[in-house]
Structures are given as structure tokens and as C-alpha cells.
VEXPAVEX-321614 format. One line per field, with one value per residue (C-alpha): residue in one letter; x negated, y, z negated; chain; residue number from 1. Coordinates in steps of 0.5 Angstrom, whole numbers. Layout:
BEGIN
res (a	...)
east (X	...)
north (Y	...)
up (Z	...)
chain (A	...)
n (NUM	...)
***
This chain:
BEGIN
res (x	x	x	x	x	x	x	x	x	x	x	x	x	x	x	x	x	x	x	x	x	x	x	x	x	x	x	x	x	x	x	x	x	x	x	x	x	x	x	x	x	x	x	x	x	x	x	x	x	x	x	x	x	x	x	x	x	x	x	x	x	x	x	x	x	x	x	x	x	x	x	x	x	x	x	x	x	x	x	x	x	x	x	x	x	x	x	x	x	x	x	x	x	x	x	x	x	x	x	x	x	x	x	x	x	x	x	x	x	x	x	x	x	x	x	x	x	x	x	x	x	x	x	x	x	x	x	x	x	x	x	x	x	x	x	x	x	x	x	x	x	x	x	x	x	x	x	x	x	x	x	x	x	x	x	x	x	x	x	x	x	x	x	x	x	x	x	x	x	x	x	x	x	x	x	x	x	x	x	x	x	x	x	x	x	x	x	x	x	x	x	x	x	x	x	x	x	x	x	x	x	x	x	x	x	x	x	x	x	x	x	x	x	x	x	x	x	x	x	x	x	x	x	x	x	x	x	x	x	x	x	x	x	x	x	x	x	x	x	x	x	x	x	x	x	x	x	x	x	x	x	x	x	x	x	x	x	x	x	x	x	x	x	x	x	x	x	x	x	x	x	x	x	x	x	x	x	x	x	x	x	x	x	x	x	x	x	x	x	x	x	x	x	x	x	x	x	x	x	x	x	x	x	x	x	x	x	x	x	x	x	x	x	x	x	x	x	x	x	x	x	x	x	x	x	x	x	x	x	x	x	x	x	x	x	x	x	x	x	x	x	x	x	x	x	x	x	x	x	x	x	x	x	x	x	x	x)
east (-25	-31	-38	-43	-50	-56	-52	-55	-53	-58	-57	-64	-70	-65	-63	-56	-55	-61	-60	-54	-52	-45	-39	-32	-28	-20	-16	-23	-23	-30	-33	-38	-42	-48	-50	-49	-53	-53	-50	-43	-38	-43	-42	-34	-34	-37	-33	-27	-29	-29	-37	-41	-46	-53	-55	-52	-45	-38	-34	-27	-23	-28	-28	-33	-30	-37	-34	-27	-23	-21	-13	-14	-18	-12	-14	-11	-14	-13	-16	-18	-14	-7	-6	1	5	8	15	17	20	17	21	19	12	12	16	12	7	13	16	9	9	16	19	27	30	34	27	24	29	28	21	20	25	21	14	18	20	13	10	16	18	25	28	23	25	28	23	18	10	10	15	11	5	-2	-1	6	3	-3	2	6	-1	-2	5	4	-2	1	8	6	2	-5	-9	-15	-15	-21	-20	-25	-25	-18	-18	-23	-18	-14	-16	-18	-12	-8	-14	-14	-7	-8	-13	-9	-3	-8	-10	-3	-2	-8	-6	2	0	-6	-10	-17	-19	-26	-26	-32	-33	-39	-35	-39	-33	-28	-32	-33	-25	-23	-27	-28	-35	-39	-44	-49	-52	-59	-62	-58	-59	-56	-59	-56	-49	-45	-39	-38	-41	-47	-49	-48	-51	-56	-59	-65	-68	-69	-64	-58	-59	-60	-54	-49	-47	-52	-58	-64	-71	-77	-84	-89	-94	-92	-95	-93	-96	-91	-85	-85	-86	-92	-89	-90	-85	-88	-87	-80	-77	-73	-71	-68	-72	-70	-73	-80	-80	-85	-90	-93	-97	-92	-85	-79	-74	-67	-62	-55	-52	-47	-52	-56	-55	-57	-60	-66	-65	-68	-75	-76	-76	-74	-76	-76	-72	-69	-62	-61	-53	-47	-41	-34	-31	-24	-25	-33	-38	-45	-51	-57	-63	-71	-76	-82	-86	-81	-77	-69	-64	-57	-53	-46	-41	-34	-31	-25	-21	-26	-32	-38	-43	-51	-53	-57	-65	-64	-68	-65	-68	-65	-65	-62	-61	-67	-62	-59	-65	-67	-74	-74	-80	-83	-81	-86	-80	-75	-72	-66	-59)
north (102	103	105	107	109	110	111	113	115	117	119	123	118	112	110	106	105	105	107	102	101	97	96	93	91	93	87	84	82	84	82	86	81	81	82	88	93	91	97	94	98	104	103	102	108	112	109	111	118	118	118	123	121	123	122	118	118	115	114	112	110	114	120	123	122	123	130	128	128	122	123	125	119	114	109	104	102	96	96	91	95	95	102	101	107	103	108	106	100	96	99	106	104	102	107	113	113	114	120	123	123	126	120	120	116	111	109	109	104	100	99	98	92	90	89	86	81	80	79	74	79	81	79	84	90	93	91	95	93	90	85	82	77	79	76	79	86	85	83	90	94	91	92	99	100	97	100	106	102	104	101	100	97	97	93	93	87	86	79	80	80	74	67	62	58	65	68	62	63	71	69	65	71	76	72	71	78	80	75	78	85	85	90	91	90	91	87	88	82	78	72	67	62	68	71	64	63	69	73	73	76	76	82	80	86	86	92	97	94	89	82	78	78	73	68	64	58	61	64	58	53	58	63	67	68	65	70	68	61	62	67	64	57	52	50	45	49	45	50	47	48	47	40	42	36	31	37	36	41	38	39	36	31	29	30	33	33	38	40	47	54	61	66	67	61	56	62	62	57	57	56	53	48	48	43	44	39	36	34	30	22	18	12	12	14	10	12	16	13	19	22	19	22	21	22	28	28	28	32	31	37	34	32	31	29	33	29	33	30	31	29	26	33	36	39	40	37	37	32	33	27	26	22	18	14	8	12	10	14	13	12	18	17	12	12	14	15	22	23	27	28	32	36	38	41	49	52	59	64	65	71	74	78	72	71	66	70)
up (101	96	98	93	95	91	85	78	71	66	59	57	59	59	66	65	72	77	85	86	93	93	98	97	102	102	99	96	89	86	79	76	71	67	59	55	57	64	67	69	65	67	74	73	70	75	80	76	75	67	67	71	77	76	83	89	92	91	97	96	103	107	103	98	91	88	84	85	78	75	76	84	86	87	82	77	71	66	59	54	49	53	51	51	47	41	40	47	50	55	61	59	58	65	68	65	71	75	71	71	78	78	82	83	77	81	85	78	76	82	82	74	75	81	77	71	76	79	72	70	64	66	59	55	58	52	47	43	45	37	39	44	44	46	53	54	52	57	63	61	61	68	71	68	73	79	79	82	87	87	93	88	81	76	70	64	61	60	57	52	46	48	46	51	53	54	57	62	64	65	70	74	73	76	81	83	83	87	93	93	93	97	93	92	85	81	75	69	65	61	61	67	67	68	74	77	77	79	84	92	90	84	83	78	74	70	67	71	78	82	81	86	89	93	93	86	90	92	86	82	87	90	85	87	81	74	71	76	74	67	66	71	68	64	68	67	68	69	70	74	80	87	91	98	100	97	96	89	83	78	71	64	66	72	80	81	88	91	98	97	95	94	98	96	91	95	97	90	86	80	81	77	78	77	76	74	68	73	78	73	72	67	72	77	84	90	91	85	78	74	68	61	55	48	47	41	41	45	45	48	51	54	61	61	56	55	53	50	51	50	56	53	55	50	55	53	58	59	63	64	66	67	61	59	53	54	56	52	48	48	41	38	39	45	51	58	65	68	75	81	88	91	95	88	86	87	87	84	84	77	73	67	64	64	57	57	55)
chain (A	A	A	A	A	A	A	A	A	A	A	A	A	A	A	A	A	A	A	A	A	A	A	A	A	A	A	A	A	A	A	A	A	A	A	A	A	A	A	A	A	A	A	A	A	A	A	A	A	A	A	A	A	A	A	A	A	A	A	A	A	A	A	A	A	A	A	A	A	A	A	A	A	A	A	A	A	A	A	A	A	A	A	A	A	A	A	A	A	A	A	A	A	A	A	A	A	A	A	A	A	A	A	A	A	A	A	A	A	A	A	A	A	A	A	A	A	A	A	A	A	A	A	A	A	A	A	A	A	A	A	A	A	A	A	A	A	A	A	A	A	A	A	A	A	A	A	A	A	A	A	A	A	A	A	A	A	A	A	A	A	A	A	A	A	A	A	A	A	A	A	A	A	A	A	A	A	A	A	A	A	A	A	A	A	A	A	A	A	A	A	A	A	A	A	A	A	A	A	A	A	A	A	A	A	A	A	A	A	A	A	A	A	A	A	A	A	A	A	A	A	A	A	A	A	A	A	A	A	A	A	A	A	A	A	A	A	A	A	A	A	A	A	A	A	A	A	A	A	A	A	A	A	A	A	A	A	A	A	A	A	A	A	A	A	A	A	A	A	A	A	A	A	A	A	A	A	A	A	A	A	A	A	A	A	A	A	A	A	A	A	A	A	A	A	A	A	A	A	A	A	A	A	A	A	A	A	A	A	A	A	A	A	A	A	A	A	A	A	A	A	A	A	A	A	A	A	A	A	A	A	A	A	A	A	A	A	A	A	A	A	A	A	A	A	A	A	A	A	A	A	A	A	A	A	A	A)
n (1	2	3	4	5	6	7	8	9	10	11	12	13	14	15	16	17	18	19	20	21	22	23	24	25	26	27	28	29	30	31	32	33	34	35	36	37	38	39	40	41	42	43	44	45	46	47	48	49	50	51	52	53	54	55	56	57	58	59	60	61	62	63	64	65	66	67	68	69	70	71	72	73	74	75	76	77	78	79	80	81	82	83	84	85	86	87	88	89	90	91	92	93	94	95	96	97	98	99	100	101	102	103	104	105	106	107	108	109	110	111	112	113	114	115	116	117	118	119	120	121	122	123	124	125	126	127	128	129	130	131	132	133	134	135	136	137	138	139	140	141	142	143	144	145	146	147	148	149	150	151	152	153	154	155	156	157	158	159	160	161	162	163	164	165	166	167	168	169	170	171	172	173	174	175	176	177	178	179	180	181	182	183	184	185	186	187	188	189	190	191	192	193	194	195	196	197	198	199	200	201	202	203	204	205	206	207	208	209	210	211	212	213	214	215	216	217	218	219	220	221	222	223	224	225	226	227	228	229	230	231	232	233	234	235	236	237	238	239	240	241	242	243	244	245	246	247	248	249	250	251	252	253	254	255	256	257	258	259	260	261	262	263	264	265	266	267	268	269	270	271	272	273	274	275	276	277	278	279	280	281	282	283	284	285	286	287	288	289	290	291	292	293	294	295	296	297	298	299	300	301	302	303	304	305	306	307	308	309	310	311	312	313	314	315	316	317	318	319	320	321	322	323	324	325	326	327	328	329	330	331	332	333	334	335	336	337	338	339	340	341	342	343	344	345	346	347	348	349	350	351	352	353	354	355	356	357)
***
């Protein structure tokens, strides 16, 4: 549905987007993820036509759309601020795009009722936006977009203004609508959990370029760079030198086992070992004594506990385990043994420019 080639956007000497290539398939849910200034919103605005291209090409449904005006690209857009017209009822807000397109009145009535049913808000048709909750307003904003049936919908942090519970509910709502309508969605967020929960594919961006892309499982469990490992989820990172003979990384915490390596990671003398918090255990594994650590604190977060530890070499560690009403917390300053299965660790190449986000 969408293909961008060598897409670049400059503002004077500043390069906001740097020679990006990306293809989005029909019906795919693609999330552009990254910190502020990574280029994700710039890329979305270039695709929408709201920002002009400095270099490169944009194709939409096989046609060159690089210099086509926004209103002629056939795209739907959903924003964070809802952009509902306060003086209009919910029905009229949703009907407005159809009225602009001069759709027959009877057809407008049918289609507005259909989308109100789809978002399960038929009972608010006669209310004004100010009479609705934030979640209801966001669903109305979404309904106004899909009522004219665009094949592609662009969403720029649409859930950023909602509280956590409402945001999670809306994530499921958008996923349900995506499945039912079969539309192509490009979604911008800086929220890693949102990206993991909603996407068919995540495009992780950094400094105006694509750092890594793939399905959520690949990006979470098989990051290719330190930045990807650190930005997407929590990571335990050990810095050291490879001992090829023993298949370990020699660190201040000891010789650490691993089986999986990112491309190029095993080709250098120095490397970084990543282990996710849920892969760590506070008990010794067979054939490996583990590493010793001191308990700094424990936090209960609903269905799991997160233990914060410090290894003897000063490395900060996080261990995440399921919790229960009778779960025991280790005492502060107590000593524990931390270990993991070598198949759960991933070797990453060093990055001199790396700085934890």
C-alpha cells in the first residue's frame, strides 16, 4: 500500500529524516516507535503530505504521491487532540467528512449509524463532545476517520492524553477495529508497551533512521543493537570481552554464558550481553554457579514482583518474577544467587554512541 524510498527531510542543516526506505503491506498494522526526535512523526507527516519531502519518493497504492496534496492522497488521520467540533453533536461530527464529500443524506445516515455501532456508542449520537469521556471522544475521532472508508489510516500518538487503564482499553478497541475493517494502519508512539501490544510490525527509529524493524517478538527477544535492547523493554546489560573457547563473555561479574548473538556481535573482542528481567532467576542453574548479588529493593506491580539487585562488581540488575498473595519478598541487603539459561541471553555488538534512553 505504501512505499517510501530514500525519504529525507531537512530543516536547514538539521536532518530530521535521513534516507529512509520502508514498505507497508495492505492490511498491515505498522508502528513507528522511538524517542522524541527520532523521526517517527516526521515520517508520518511526510506520508500524509503535511510536510514536504526534501529528497526521495512516496508511493501510495502504486502511484507516485510525493507531491500530491494531503486531501488527494486518500488517507485517514487520527490525532491525539481528537479535533472534534464542540458545537456539533457526535452524529454531526462523524457525518462531516461525508457531507464534505457530498454523499447522499440517506447514505450518510446509514454509514454514521454503522460506525457508531462498530465503536459501540450508538447511545451518544445526540450528545456534544464535552458531554463525553476522553475515551469516548477518542472513539468518536476514530469513527469520523473510518466513516468515509479510507484504505489507509495514519495515527499520531492518538492515546497519549488518556490514563493508563483507558489507554489499554483503547488499544484493544483499535486492534479490534483493525481486524474487522482490514485497513492498513501506520501508528506513531513513543510508548514501548503500546507498540508491543498492538503491532504486526514495529519500526524502531533513532536519529532520523530505522534502527531495526520486525514483529514484536523479534524486537523484544532478538534485538540487534544496544539501543534496541535498551529502548524496547527492560534489560540487564553486561559489558565485557568474548572468550570464544568457552562461549562466554568475561565481565566483572564473572564468565557469563550465552548461545544467541546478534549479527556481528561475535566478530569483535568486546561485546554486551543482554538478559531480560523475566529470564533471570534467583537460584543457581546446573553447570553454572551464577553470580552473587545484594538485594536493594523489591516492588510489587500487580501480577509480578520486580527485584532490584546489585552484583558484586557494581552492575545493577532487575529480576522479574510472578507474584501471589503469599509470595515472599527477599529482605533488603540479603544475598542471592542470580542465574539464567544461556539460551535466554543475547550477545550484542558494542556501541560507542550508546546512551540509555
